[in-house]
N, C-alpha and C positions, 0 to 999 in steps of 0.2 A: 504494500500500500504506500503510495506517495503522499506527501504532506497536503496535497490538495483534494485527495479523493473524497473525503467526507464533505468538504465545503461545496463541492460541485452539486451535491444533492441536498444541502441544508440551506434553507432560505430564512432561518430564524434570525432575529435581530439581537445584537449584543446589548448590554446595558447602556453603552455609549450611544448606540443607534437609537434606542428608545428615548433617551434623554434629548437627543437632537430633534427627533420627530416631535416630542412633546413641546419643546421650546418653540418650534415654528408653528405648531398647531395652535398654541396659545397666542402667539404673535398675530396670526391672521384672524383668529376668532375675536381678538381685541381691536385690532387696527383695520380690519377689512370686513365689516358687516355688509349686508346686501345693499344698504344705502350708499356706501362708498363705491361699490361696484356700479350702481346705477348712475351716480354722479359723474363717473369717468367715461361713460359710454360715448360721448361726443368725440373725444380725442383718442380713447382707448388706453390712456396712460394717466396714472396718478403720481405726479412728481413727488409729492410729500411722502406717499407710501413707499416709493422707490428709495428715497433717501433714508427712511427709517429701516428699510430692509437691508440696505448696504451697511448701515451702522451696526446691524447685527452680525455682519461678517458674511452675508450670503453670497457675495461675489468674491471676497478674499479667499473663502474656503475652497473655491473651485480650482485653483491652480497650485502647482507644487511649491514647496518651500523654497526651492532653488529659484523660482520666478517671483518670490515675494508673497506667496500665498500660504495657506494653511495645510495644503496637501490632503484635502478630503478625497475619499474614494467615490466612485460612481454610485455605489449603493447609498452613500450619504446624500448624494445629489438627488437620487430618485425619491428620497424621503421628503426633501424640500419641495420637489416638483409635485408630489402627491398633495401636499398641503396647499400649494398654489391652485391646483385644480379644484380642491375641495371648496376653496373660498372664492374662486373665479377672480383672483387678484389681478387687477389691471396694471401689471408690471411685466416688461419683456425679459424676465430673468432667464428663461431658458435660452432665448436668442443670445443674450449677452454672455452667459457663461460658456456656451458652445463656441462662440467667436473668440472669447477670451482664452479658452483652453487651446484653441487652434493657434492663436498668436503666440502663446507660451511655447508650444511645440516647435514653432518656426523661429523662436528666439527673438520675437518682435513685440512682446507684451510690455506695456508701460505701467508705471505705478498708478496713474489716474484711471486706467482701465481696470486694474486689479481691485481698487477700492470702489469702483462703480461711479466715480465722478465723471468719467468719460464713458458714455454708453456706446457700445459697439453691437453690431448685428452681422448676420451672414445670409446669403441666399440659400435657403434650405431645399431647393428643388432637386429631386433625384436625378433628373436629366438636365445636364448643364444648359442653361438658357443662354441666349445671345441677345444683345441689344437691351432694350428696356424690359425690366422685370419687376414683379410685384413682391416686395419684401415685407414679411410680417411686422417688423419693427422699423420699417423704412422711414416713417415720418418723425421718429424721435431719436434715432441713432445718429451720433456725431461721426461715425465711421462705419462703412459697410464693406464686408469682405465678399468678393465674388470670384468665380472662376472665369478666366478669359483665355480660352484656348488651353494651353498647358501651363498657364501661370495663375498664381493666386495674387489677387490685386486688392489693395485697400483704397476705397474711394471716400472722399470727403467733399462736402458741399457747403458753400458760403450760406446758402439758404436751404434749409431742409425741405425735402419733398413734401407736398401737401398730403394731408391725411385723406385716405380713401375709405369711405363708409363700407363696412363689410359685416356679414352675419355673425362672425366671431367676436365682433367688437374689439378688434386688435388695432394697434397703432400702425396700420398698413400704409405703405406709400410706394408709388412707382419710382423706381431708381433706374436712371439711364447712365451707364458708364461714360457715354460720349459727352455728357454735360457736366461731369464732375469737375470741381475746381481744383482738386488734387487727386492724382493717381499715382500710387506707389506700388511697385512690383515687390512682393514679399518673398516669393520663391517660385521656382518653376521646375518642370520635369515630372517624371512619374512619381518620385517620392513626395513631392509637394501635393500632387493630386491625390495620392493615397492618404495624406494627412487631412485633406479636405473631405474625403470620403469618410474618414473616421469622425470628423465633426458632424457630418450628416447623420451617421449612425447614432451619435450621442444626442443629437437634436431629436431624432425619432424616438429614441429610448426615453428621454425625459418628457417629451410630449405624451408618449404612451402612459408614463407614470402619472402625469397630470390628469389624464383622462380617467385613470383608475380612481383618483381622489374625487373627480367630478361625478363619476358614476356612483360611488359610495354615498355621496351626499344626496344625489337624486333619489337613491333608494331610501335614505333616511327621511327625506321630505315626504315621499309617497307613503312610507310605512306609518309615520306619525299621523298623517292625515287619515289613513285608513282606520286607525285605532279610534278615531273620534266620530266616524260616520256610521250610521246604522241603517239597516234595511230589514224589514220584517222582524224587528226586535233584536237583531244580532249585528255586531260590527262587521263592516264590509271586509275587514281583514281576515275574517274567518271563511270567506268564500274562495273556492279554488281558483276562480277567474282572477282574483287579486293575489292571494297568497302564493300560488305557484309561480307566476311571473316574478314576484318579488324574491322568491327563493332562487330563481334563475339568475337574477341580477346579483345576488349575494355570491353565487358560484362564479359569475363573471369577474366580480371584484377580486376574489381570492385568487382565481386563475391568472388574471392580469397582473396582480401584485407579485405573485411567485415568478411569473415569466419576466417581469421587469427586473426583479432583484437577481435572478439567475443570469439574465443578459448582462446586467451591470457588472456582476462578478467576473464573467468570462471576458468581457471587453477590457476590464482592468488587468486581469491576471493571465488569460490565455486567449488573446484577441484573434488568433488565427484558427482556433479550434471550432468555435460555434458562431461564426460570423453572421449567421442568419437570425440569431436570437433577438438582437436589438431591433432590427427593422420589423421582425415578426411581432414584437410587442406593440409597435405602432399600428401595424395593419390590423391586428386583432382588436385593439381598443378603439381604433377609428370606426370600425363596423359596429362593435358592441355598444359603444357610448351612445350613438344615435338611437339604437333600439331601446336602451335602458331609459334614456331621457324621455323618449316618446311614451314609454309605458308609464313613467311618473306623471306625465301630463294627463294621460288617460285616466289614471286612478283618481285624479282630482276633478275630472269632468270639465264642466264649463269654467270653473275657477282656474283650472290648470292652464287653459289657453288664453287667459286674460294677460294683458301686457304687464300688470302689476305682480303677477305670480312669480315666485322665485323659480318654480319649475320651468317656466318659459325661458328665464334667463339661462338656465342650465341647458335647455334644449338647443337654443340657438348657438351656444358655444360648443356643445358637443358636435354639432354639424360643422361649425365654422373652423374650429381649431384643427379638425381632422383634415381639412383641405388647405390649410395655411401654407403648406409647403408644396402645393400642387396635387395632382391626382394620386391618391394612395395606390392606385393600380400600378403606377410606375415603380413604387417600392415593392409591390408584390412580384413584379417581373425581376427586380433586383434579387429578391430572395430566391426565386426560381433559378436564376443564373448561378448563385452561390452553391445551391444544392446540386445542380447539374454538374458543375465543375468538380465538386467533391466526389460525386458518384462516378464521374469519368476517371478519376484517379484511383479509385478502389478496384 
């Protein structure tokens, strides 16, 4: 037995993991109620919440100590992402930490990026786009990383791109490399593109983890509502048409959580062994999140589809976050390519 054998099958959290998750769960429960989420919908970004989150070390933790960070693992980051999804926090933390970690691997990360003072983002599309592209954090990022042929390029704009309204309520913006005021080539060649692909895998992993938290909260909203509504003298939660779908959502949450933590561990420790796990987390949760959020709305009936209902806020984000990086089918094809290559070698 090698030293990793048990950990490959063990998704349990250590006491340190549990303390980390509890801290961020408490932070978002206190600082990001649904009213804060609603207030930030026009821009998709709450600057005050972002500054408070950075003050907690949420960006500093994401990079190695050698780059000025705290050296958190990807499992640690999935725990923070899950709480962001649970609260629908209007902060582009996932975009920033994935871009930040890419800069660190390329030896180009700066102190103001590490502490979150300078917000960075990247183009998360699986198929490399050309020309103008829609970036999830494009309207708030001070620097955007994109692929341009075989090069990784950092773009800066004197005036940030305008916010584009979107179903996920994200700070999206159209970014055109041709109109950038500053264009810096960070690296080029196959190794640089491999590092960018790693950043895409991390983005999908953390987005999948955020969707796990989102789904769990939609289940909680639906379950609590079902406990208080009666039909024929019994709570509707006792009816199979309600209880069975809620049980299915609970299974989805645990399955997605296990998959995210397993993918995070492999990506950190044996990145070449199970390369399909991180994108698989995203594809699985992208499909299941929309189903779960729709079910939560149905449980609440007419109230659930009202604009004021929390369930509606979760539904639109379940659908919007899943397509923020383009069509999930492109990621599914990427998974198929990985598996086919491995089978071809065996």
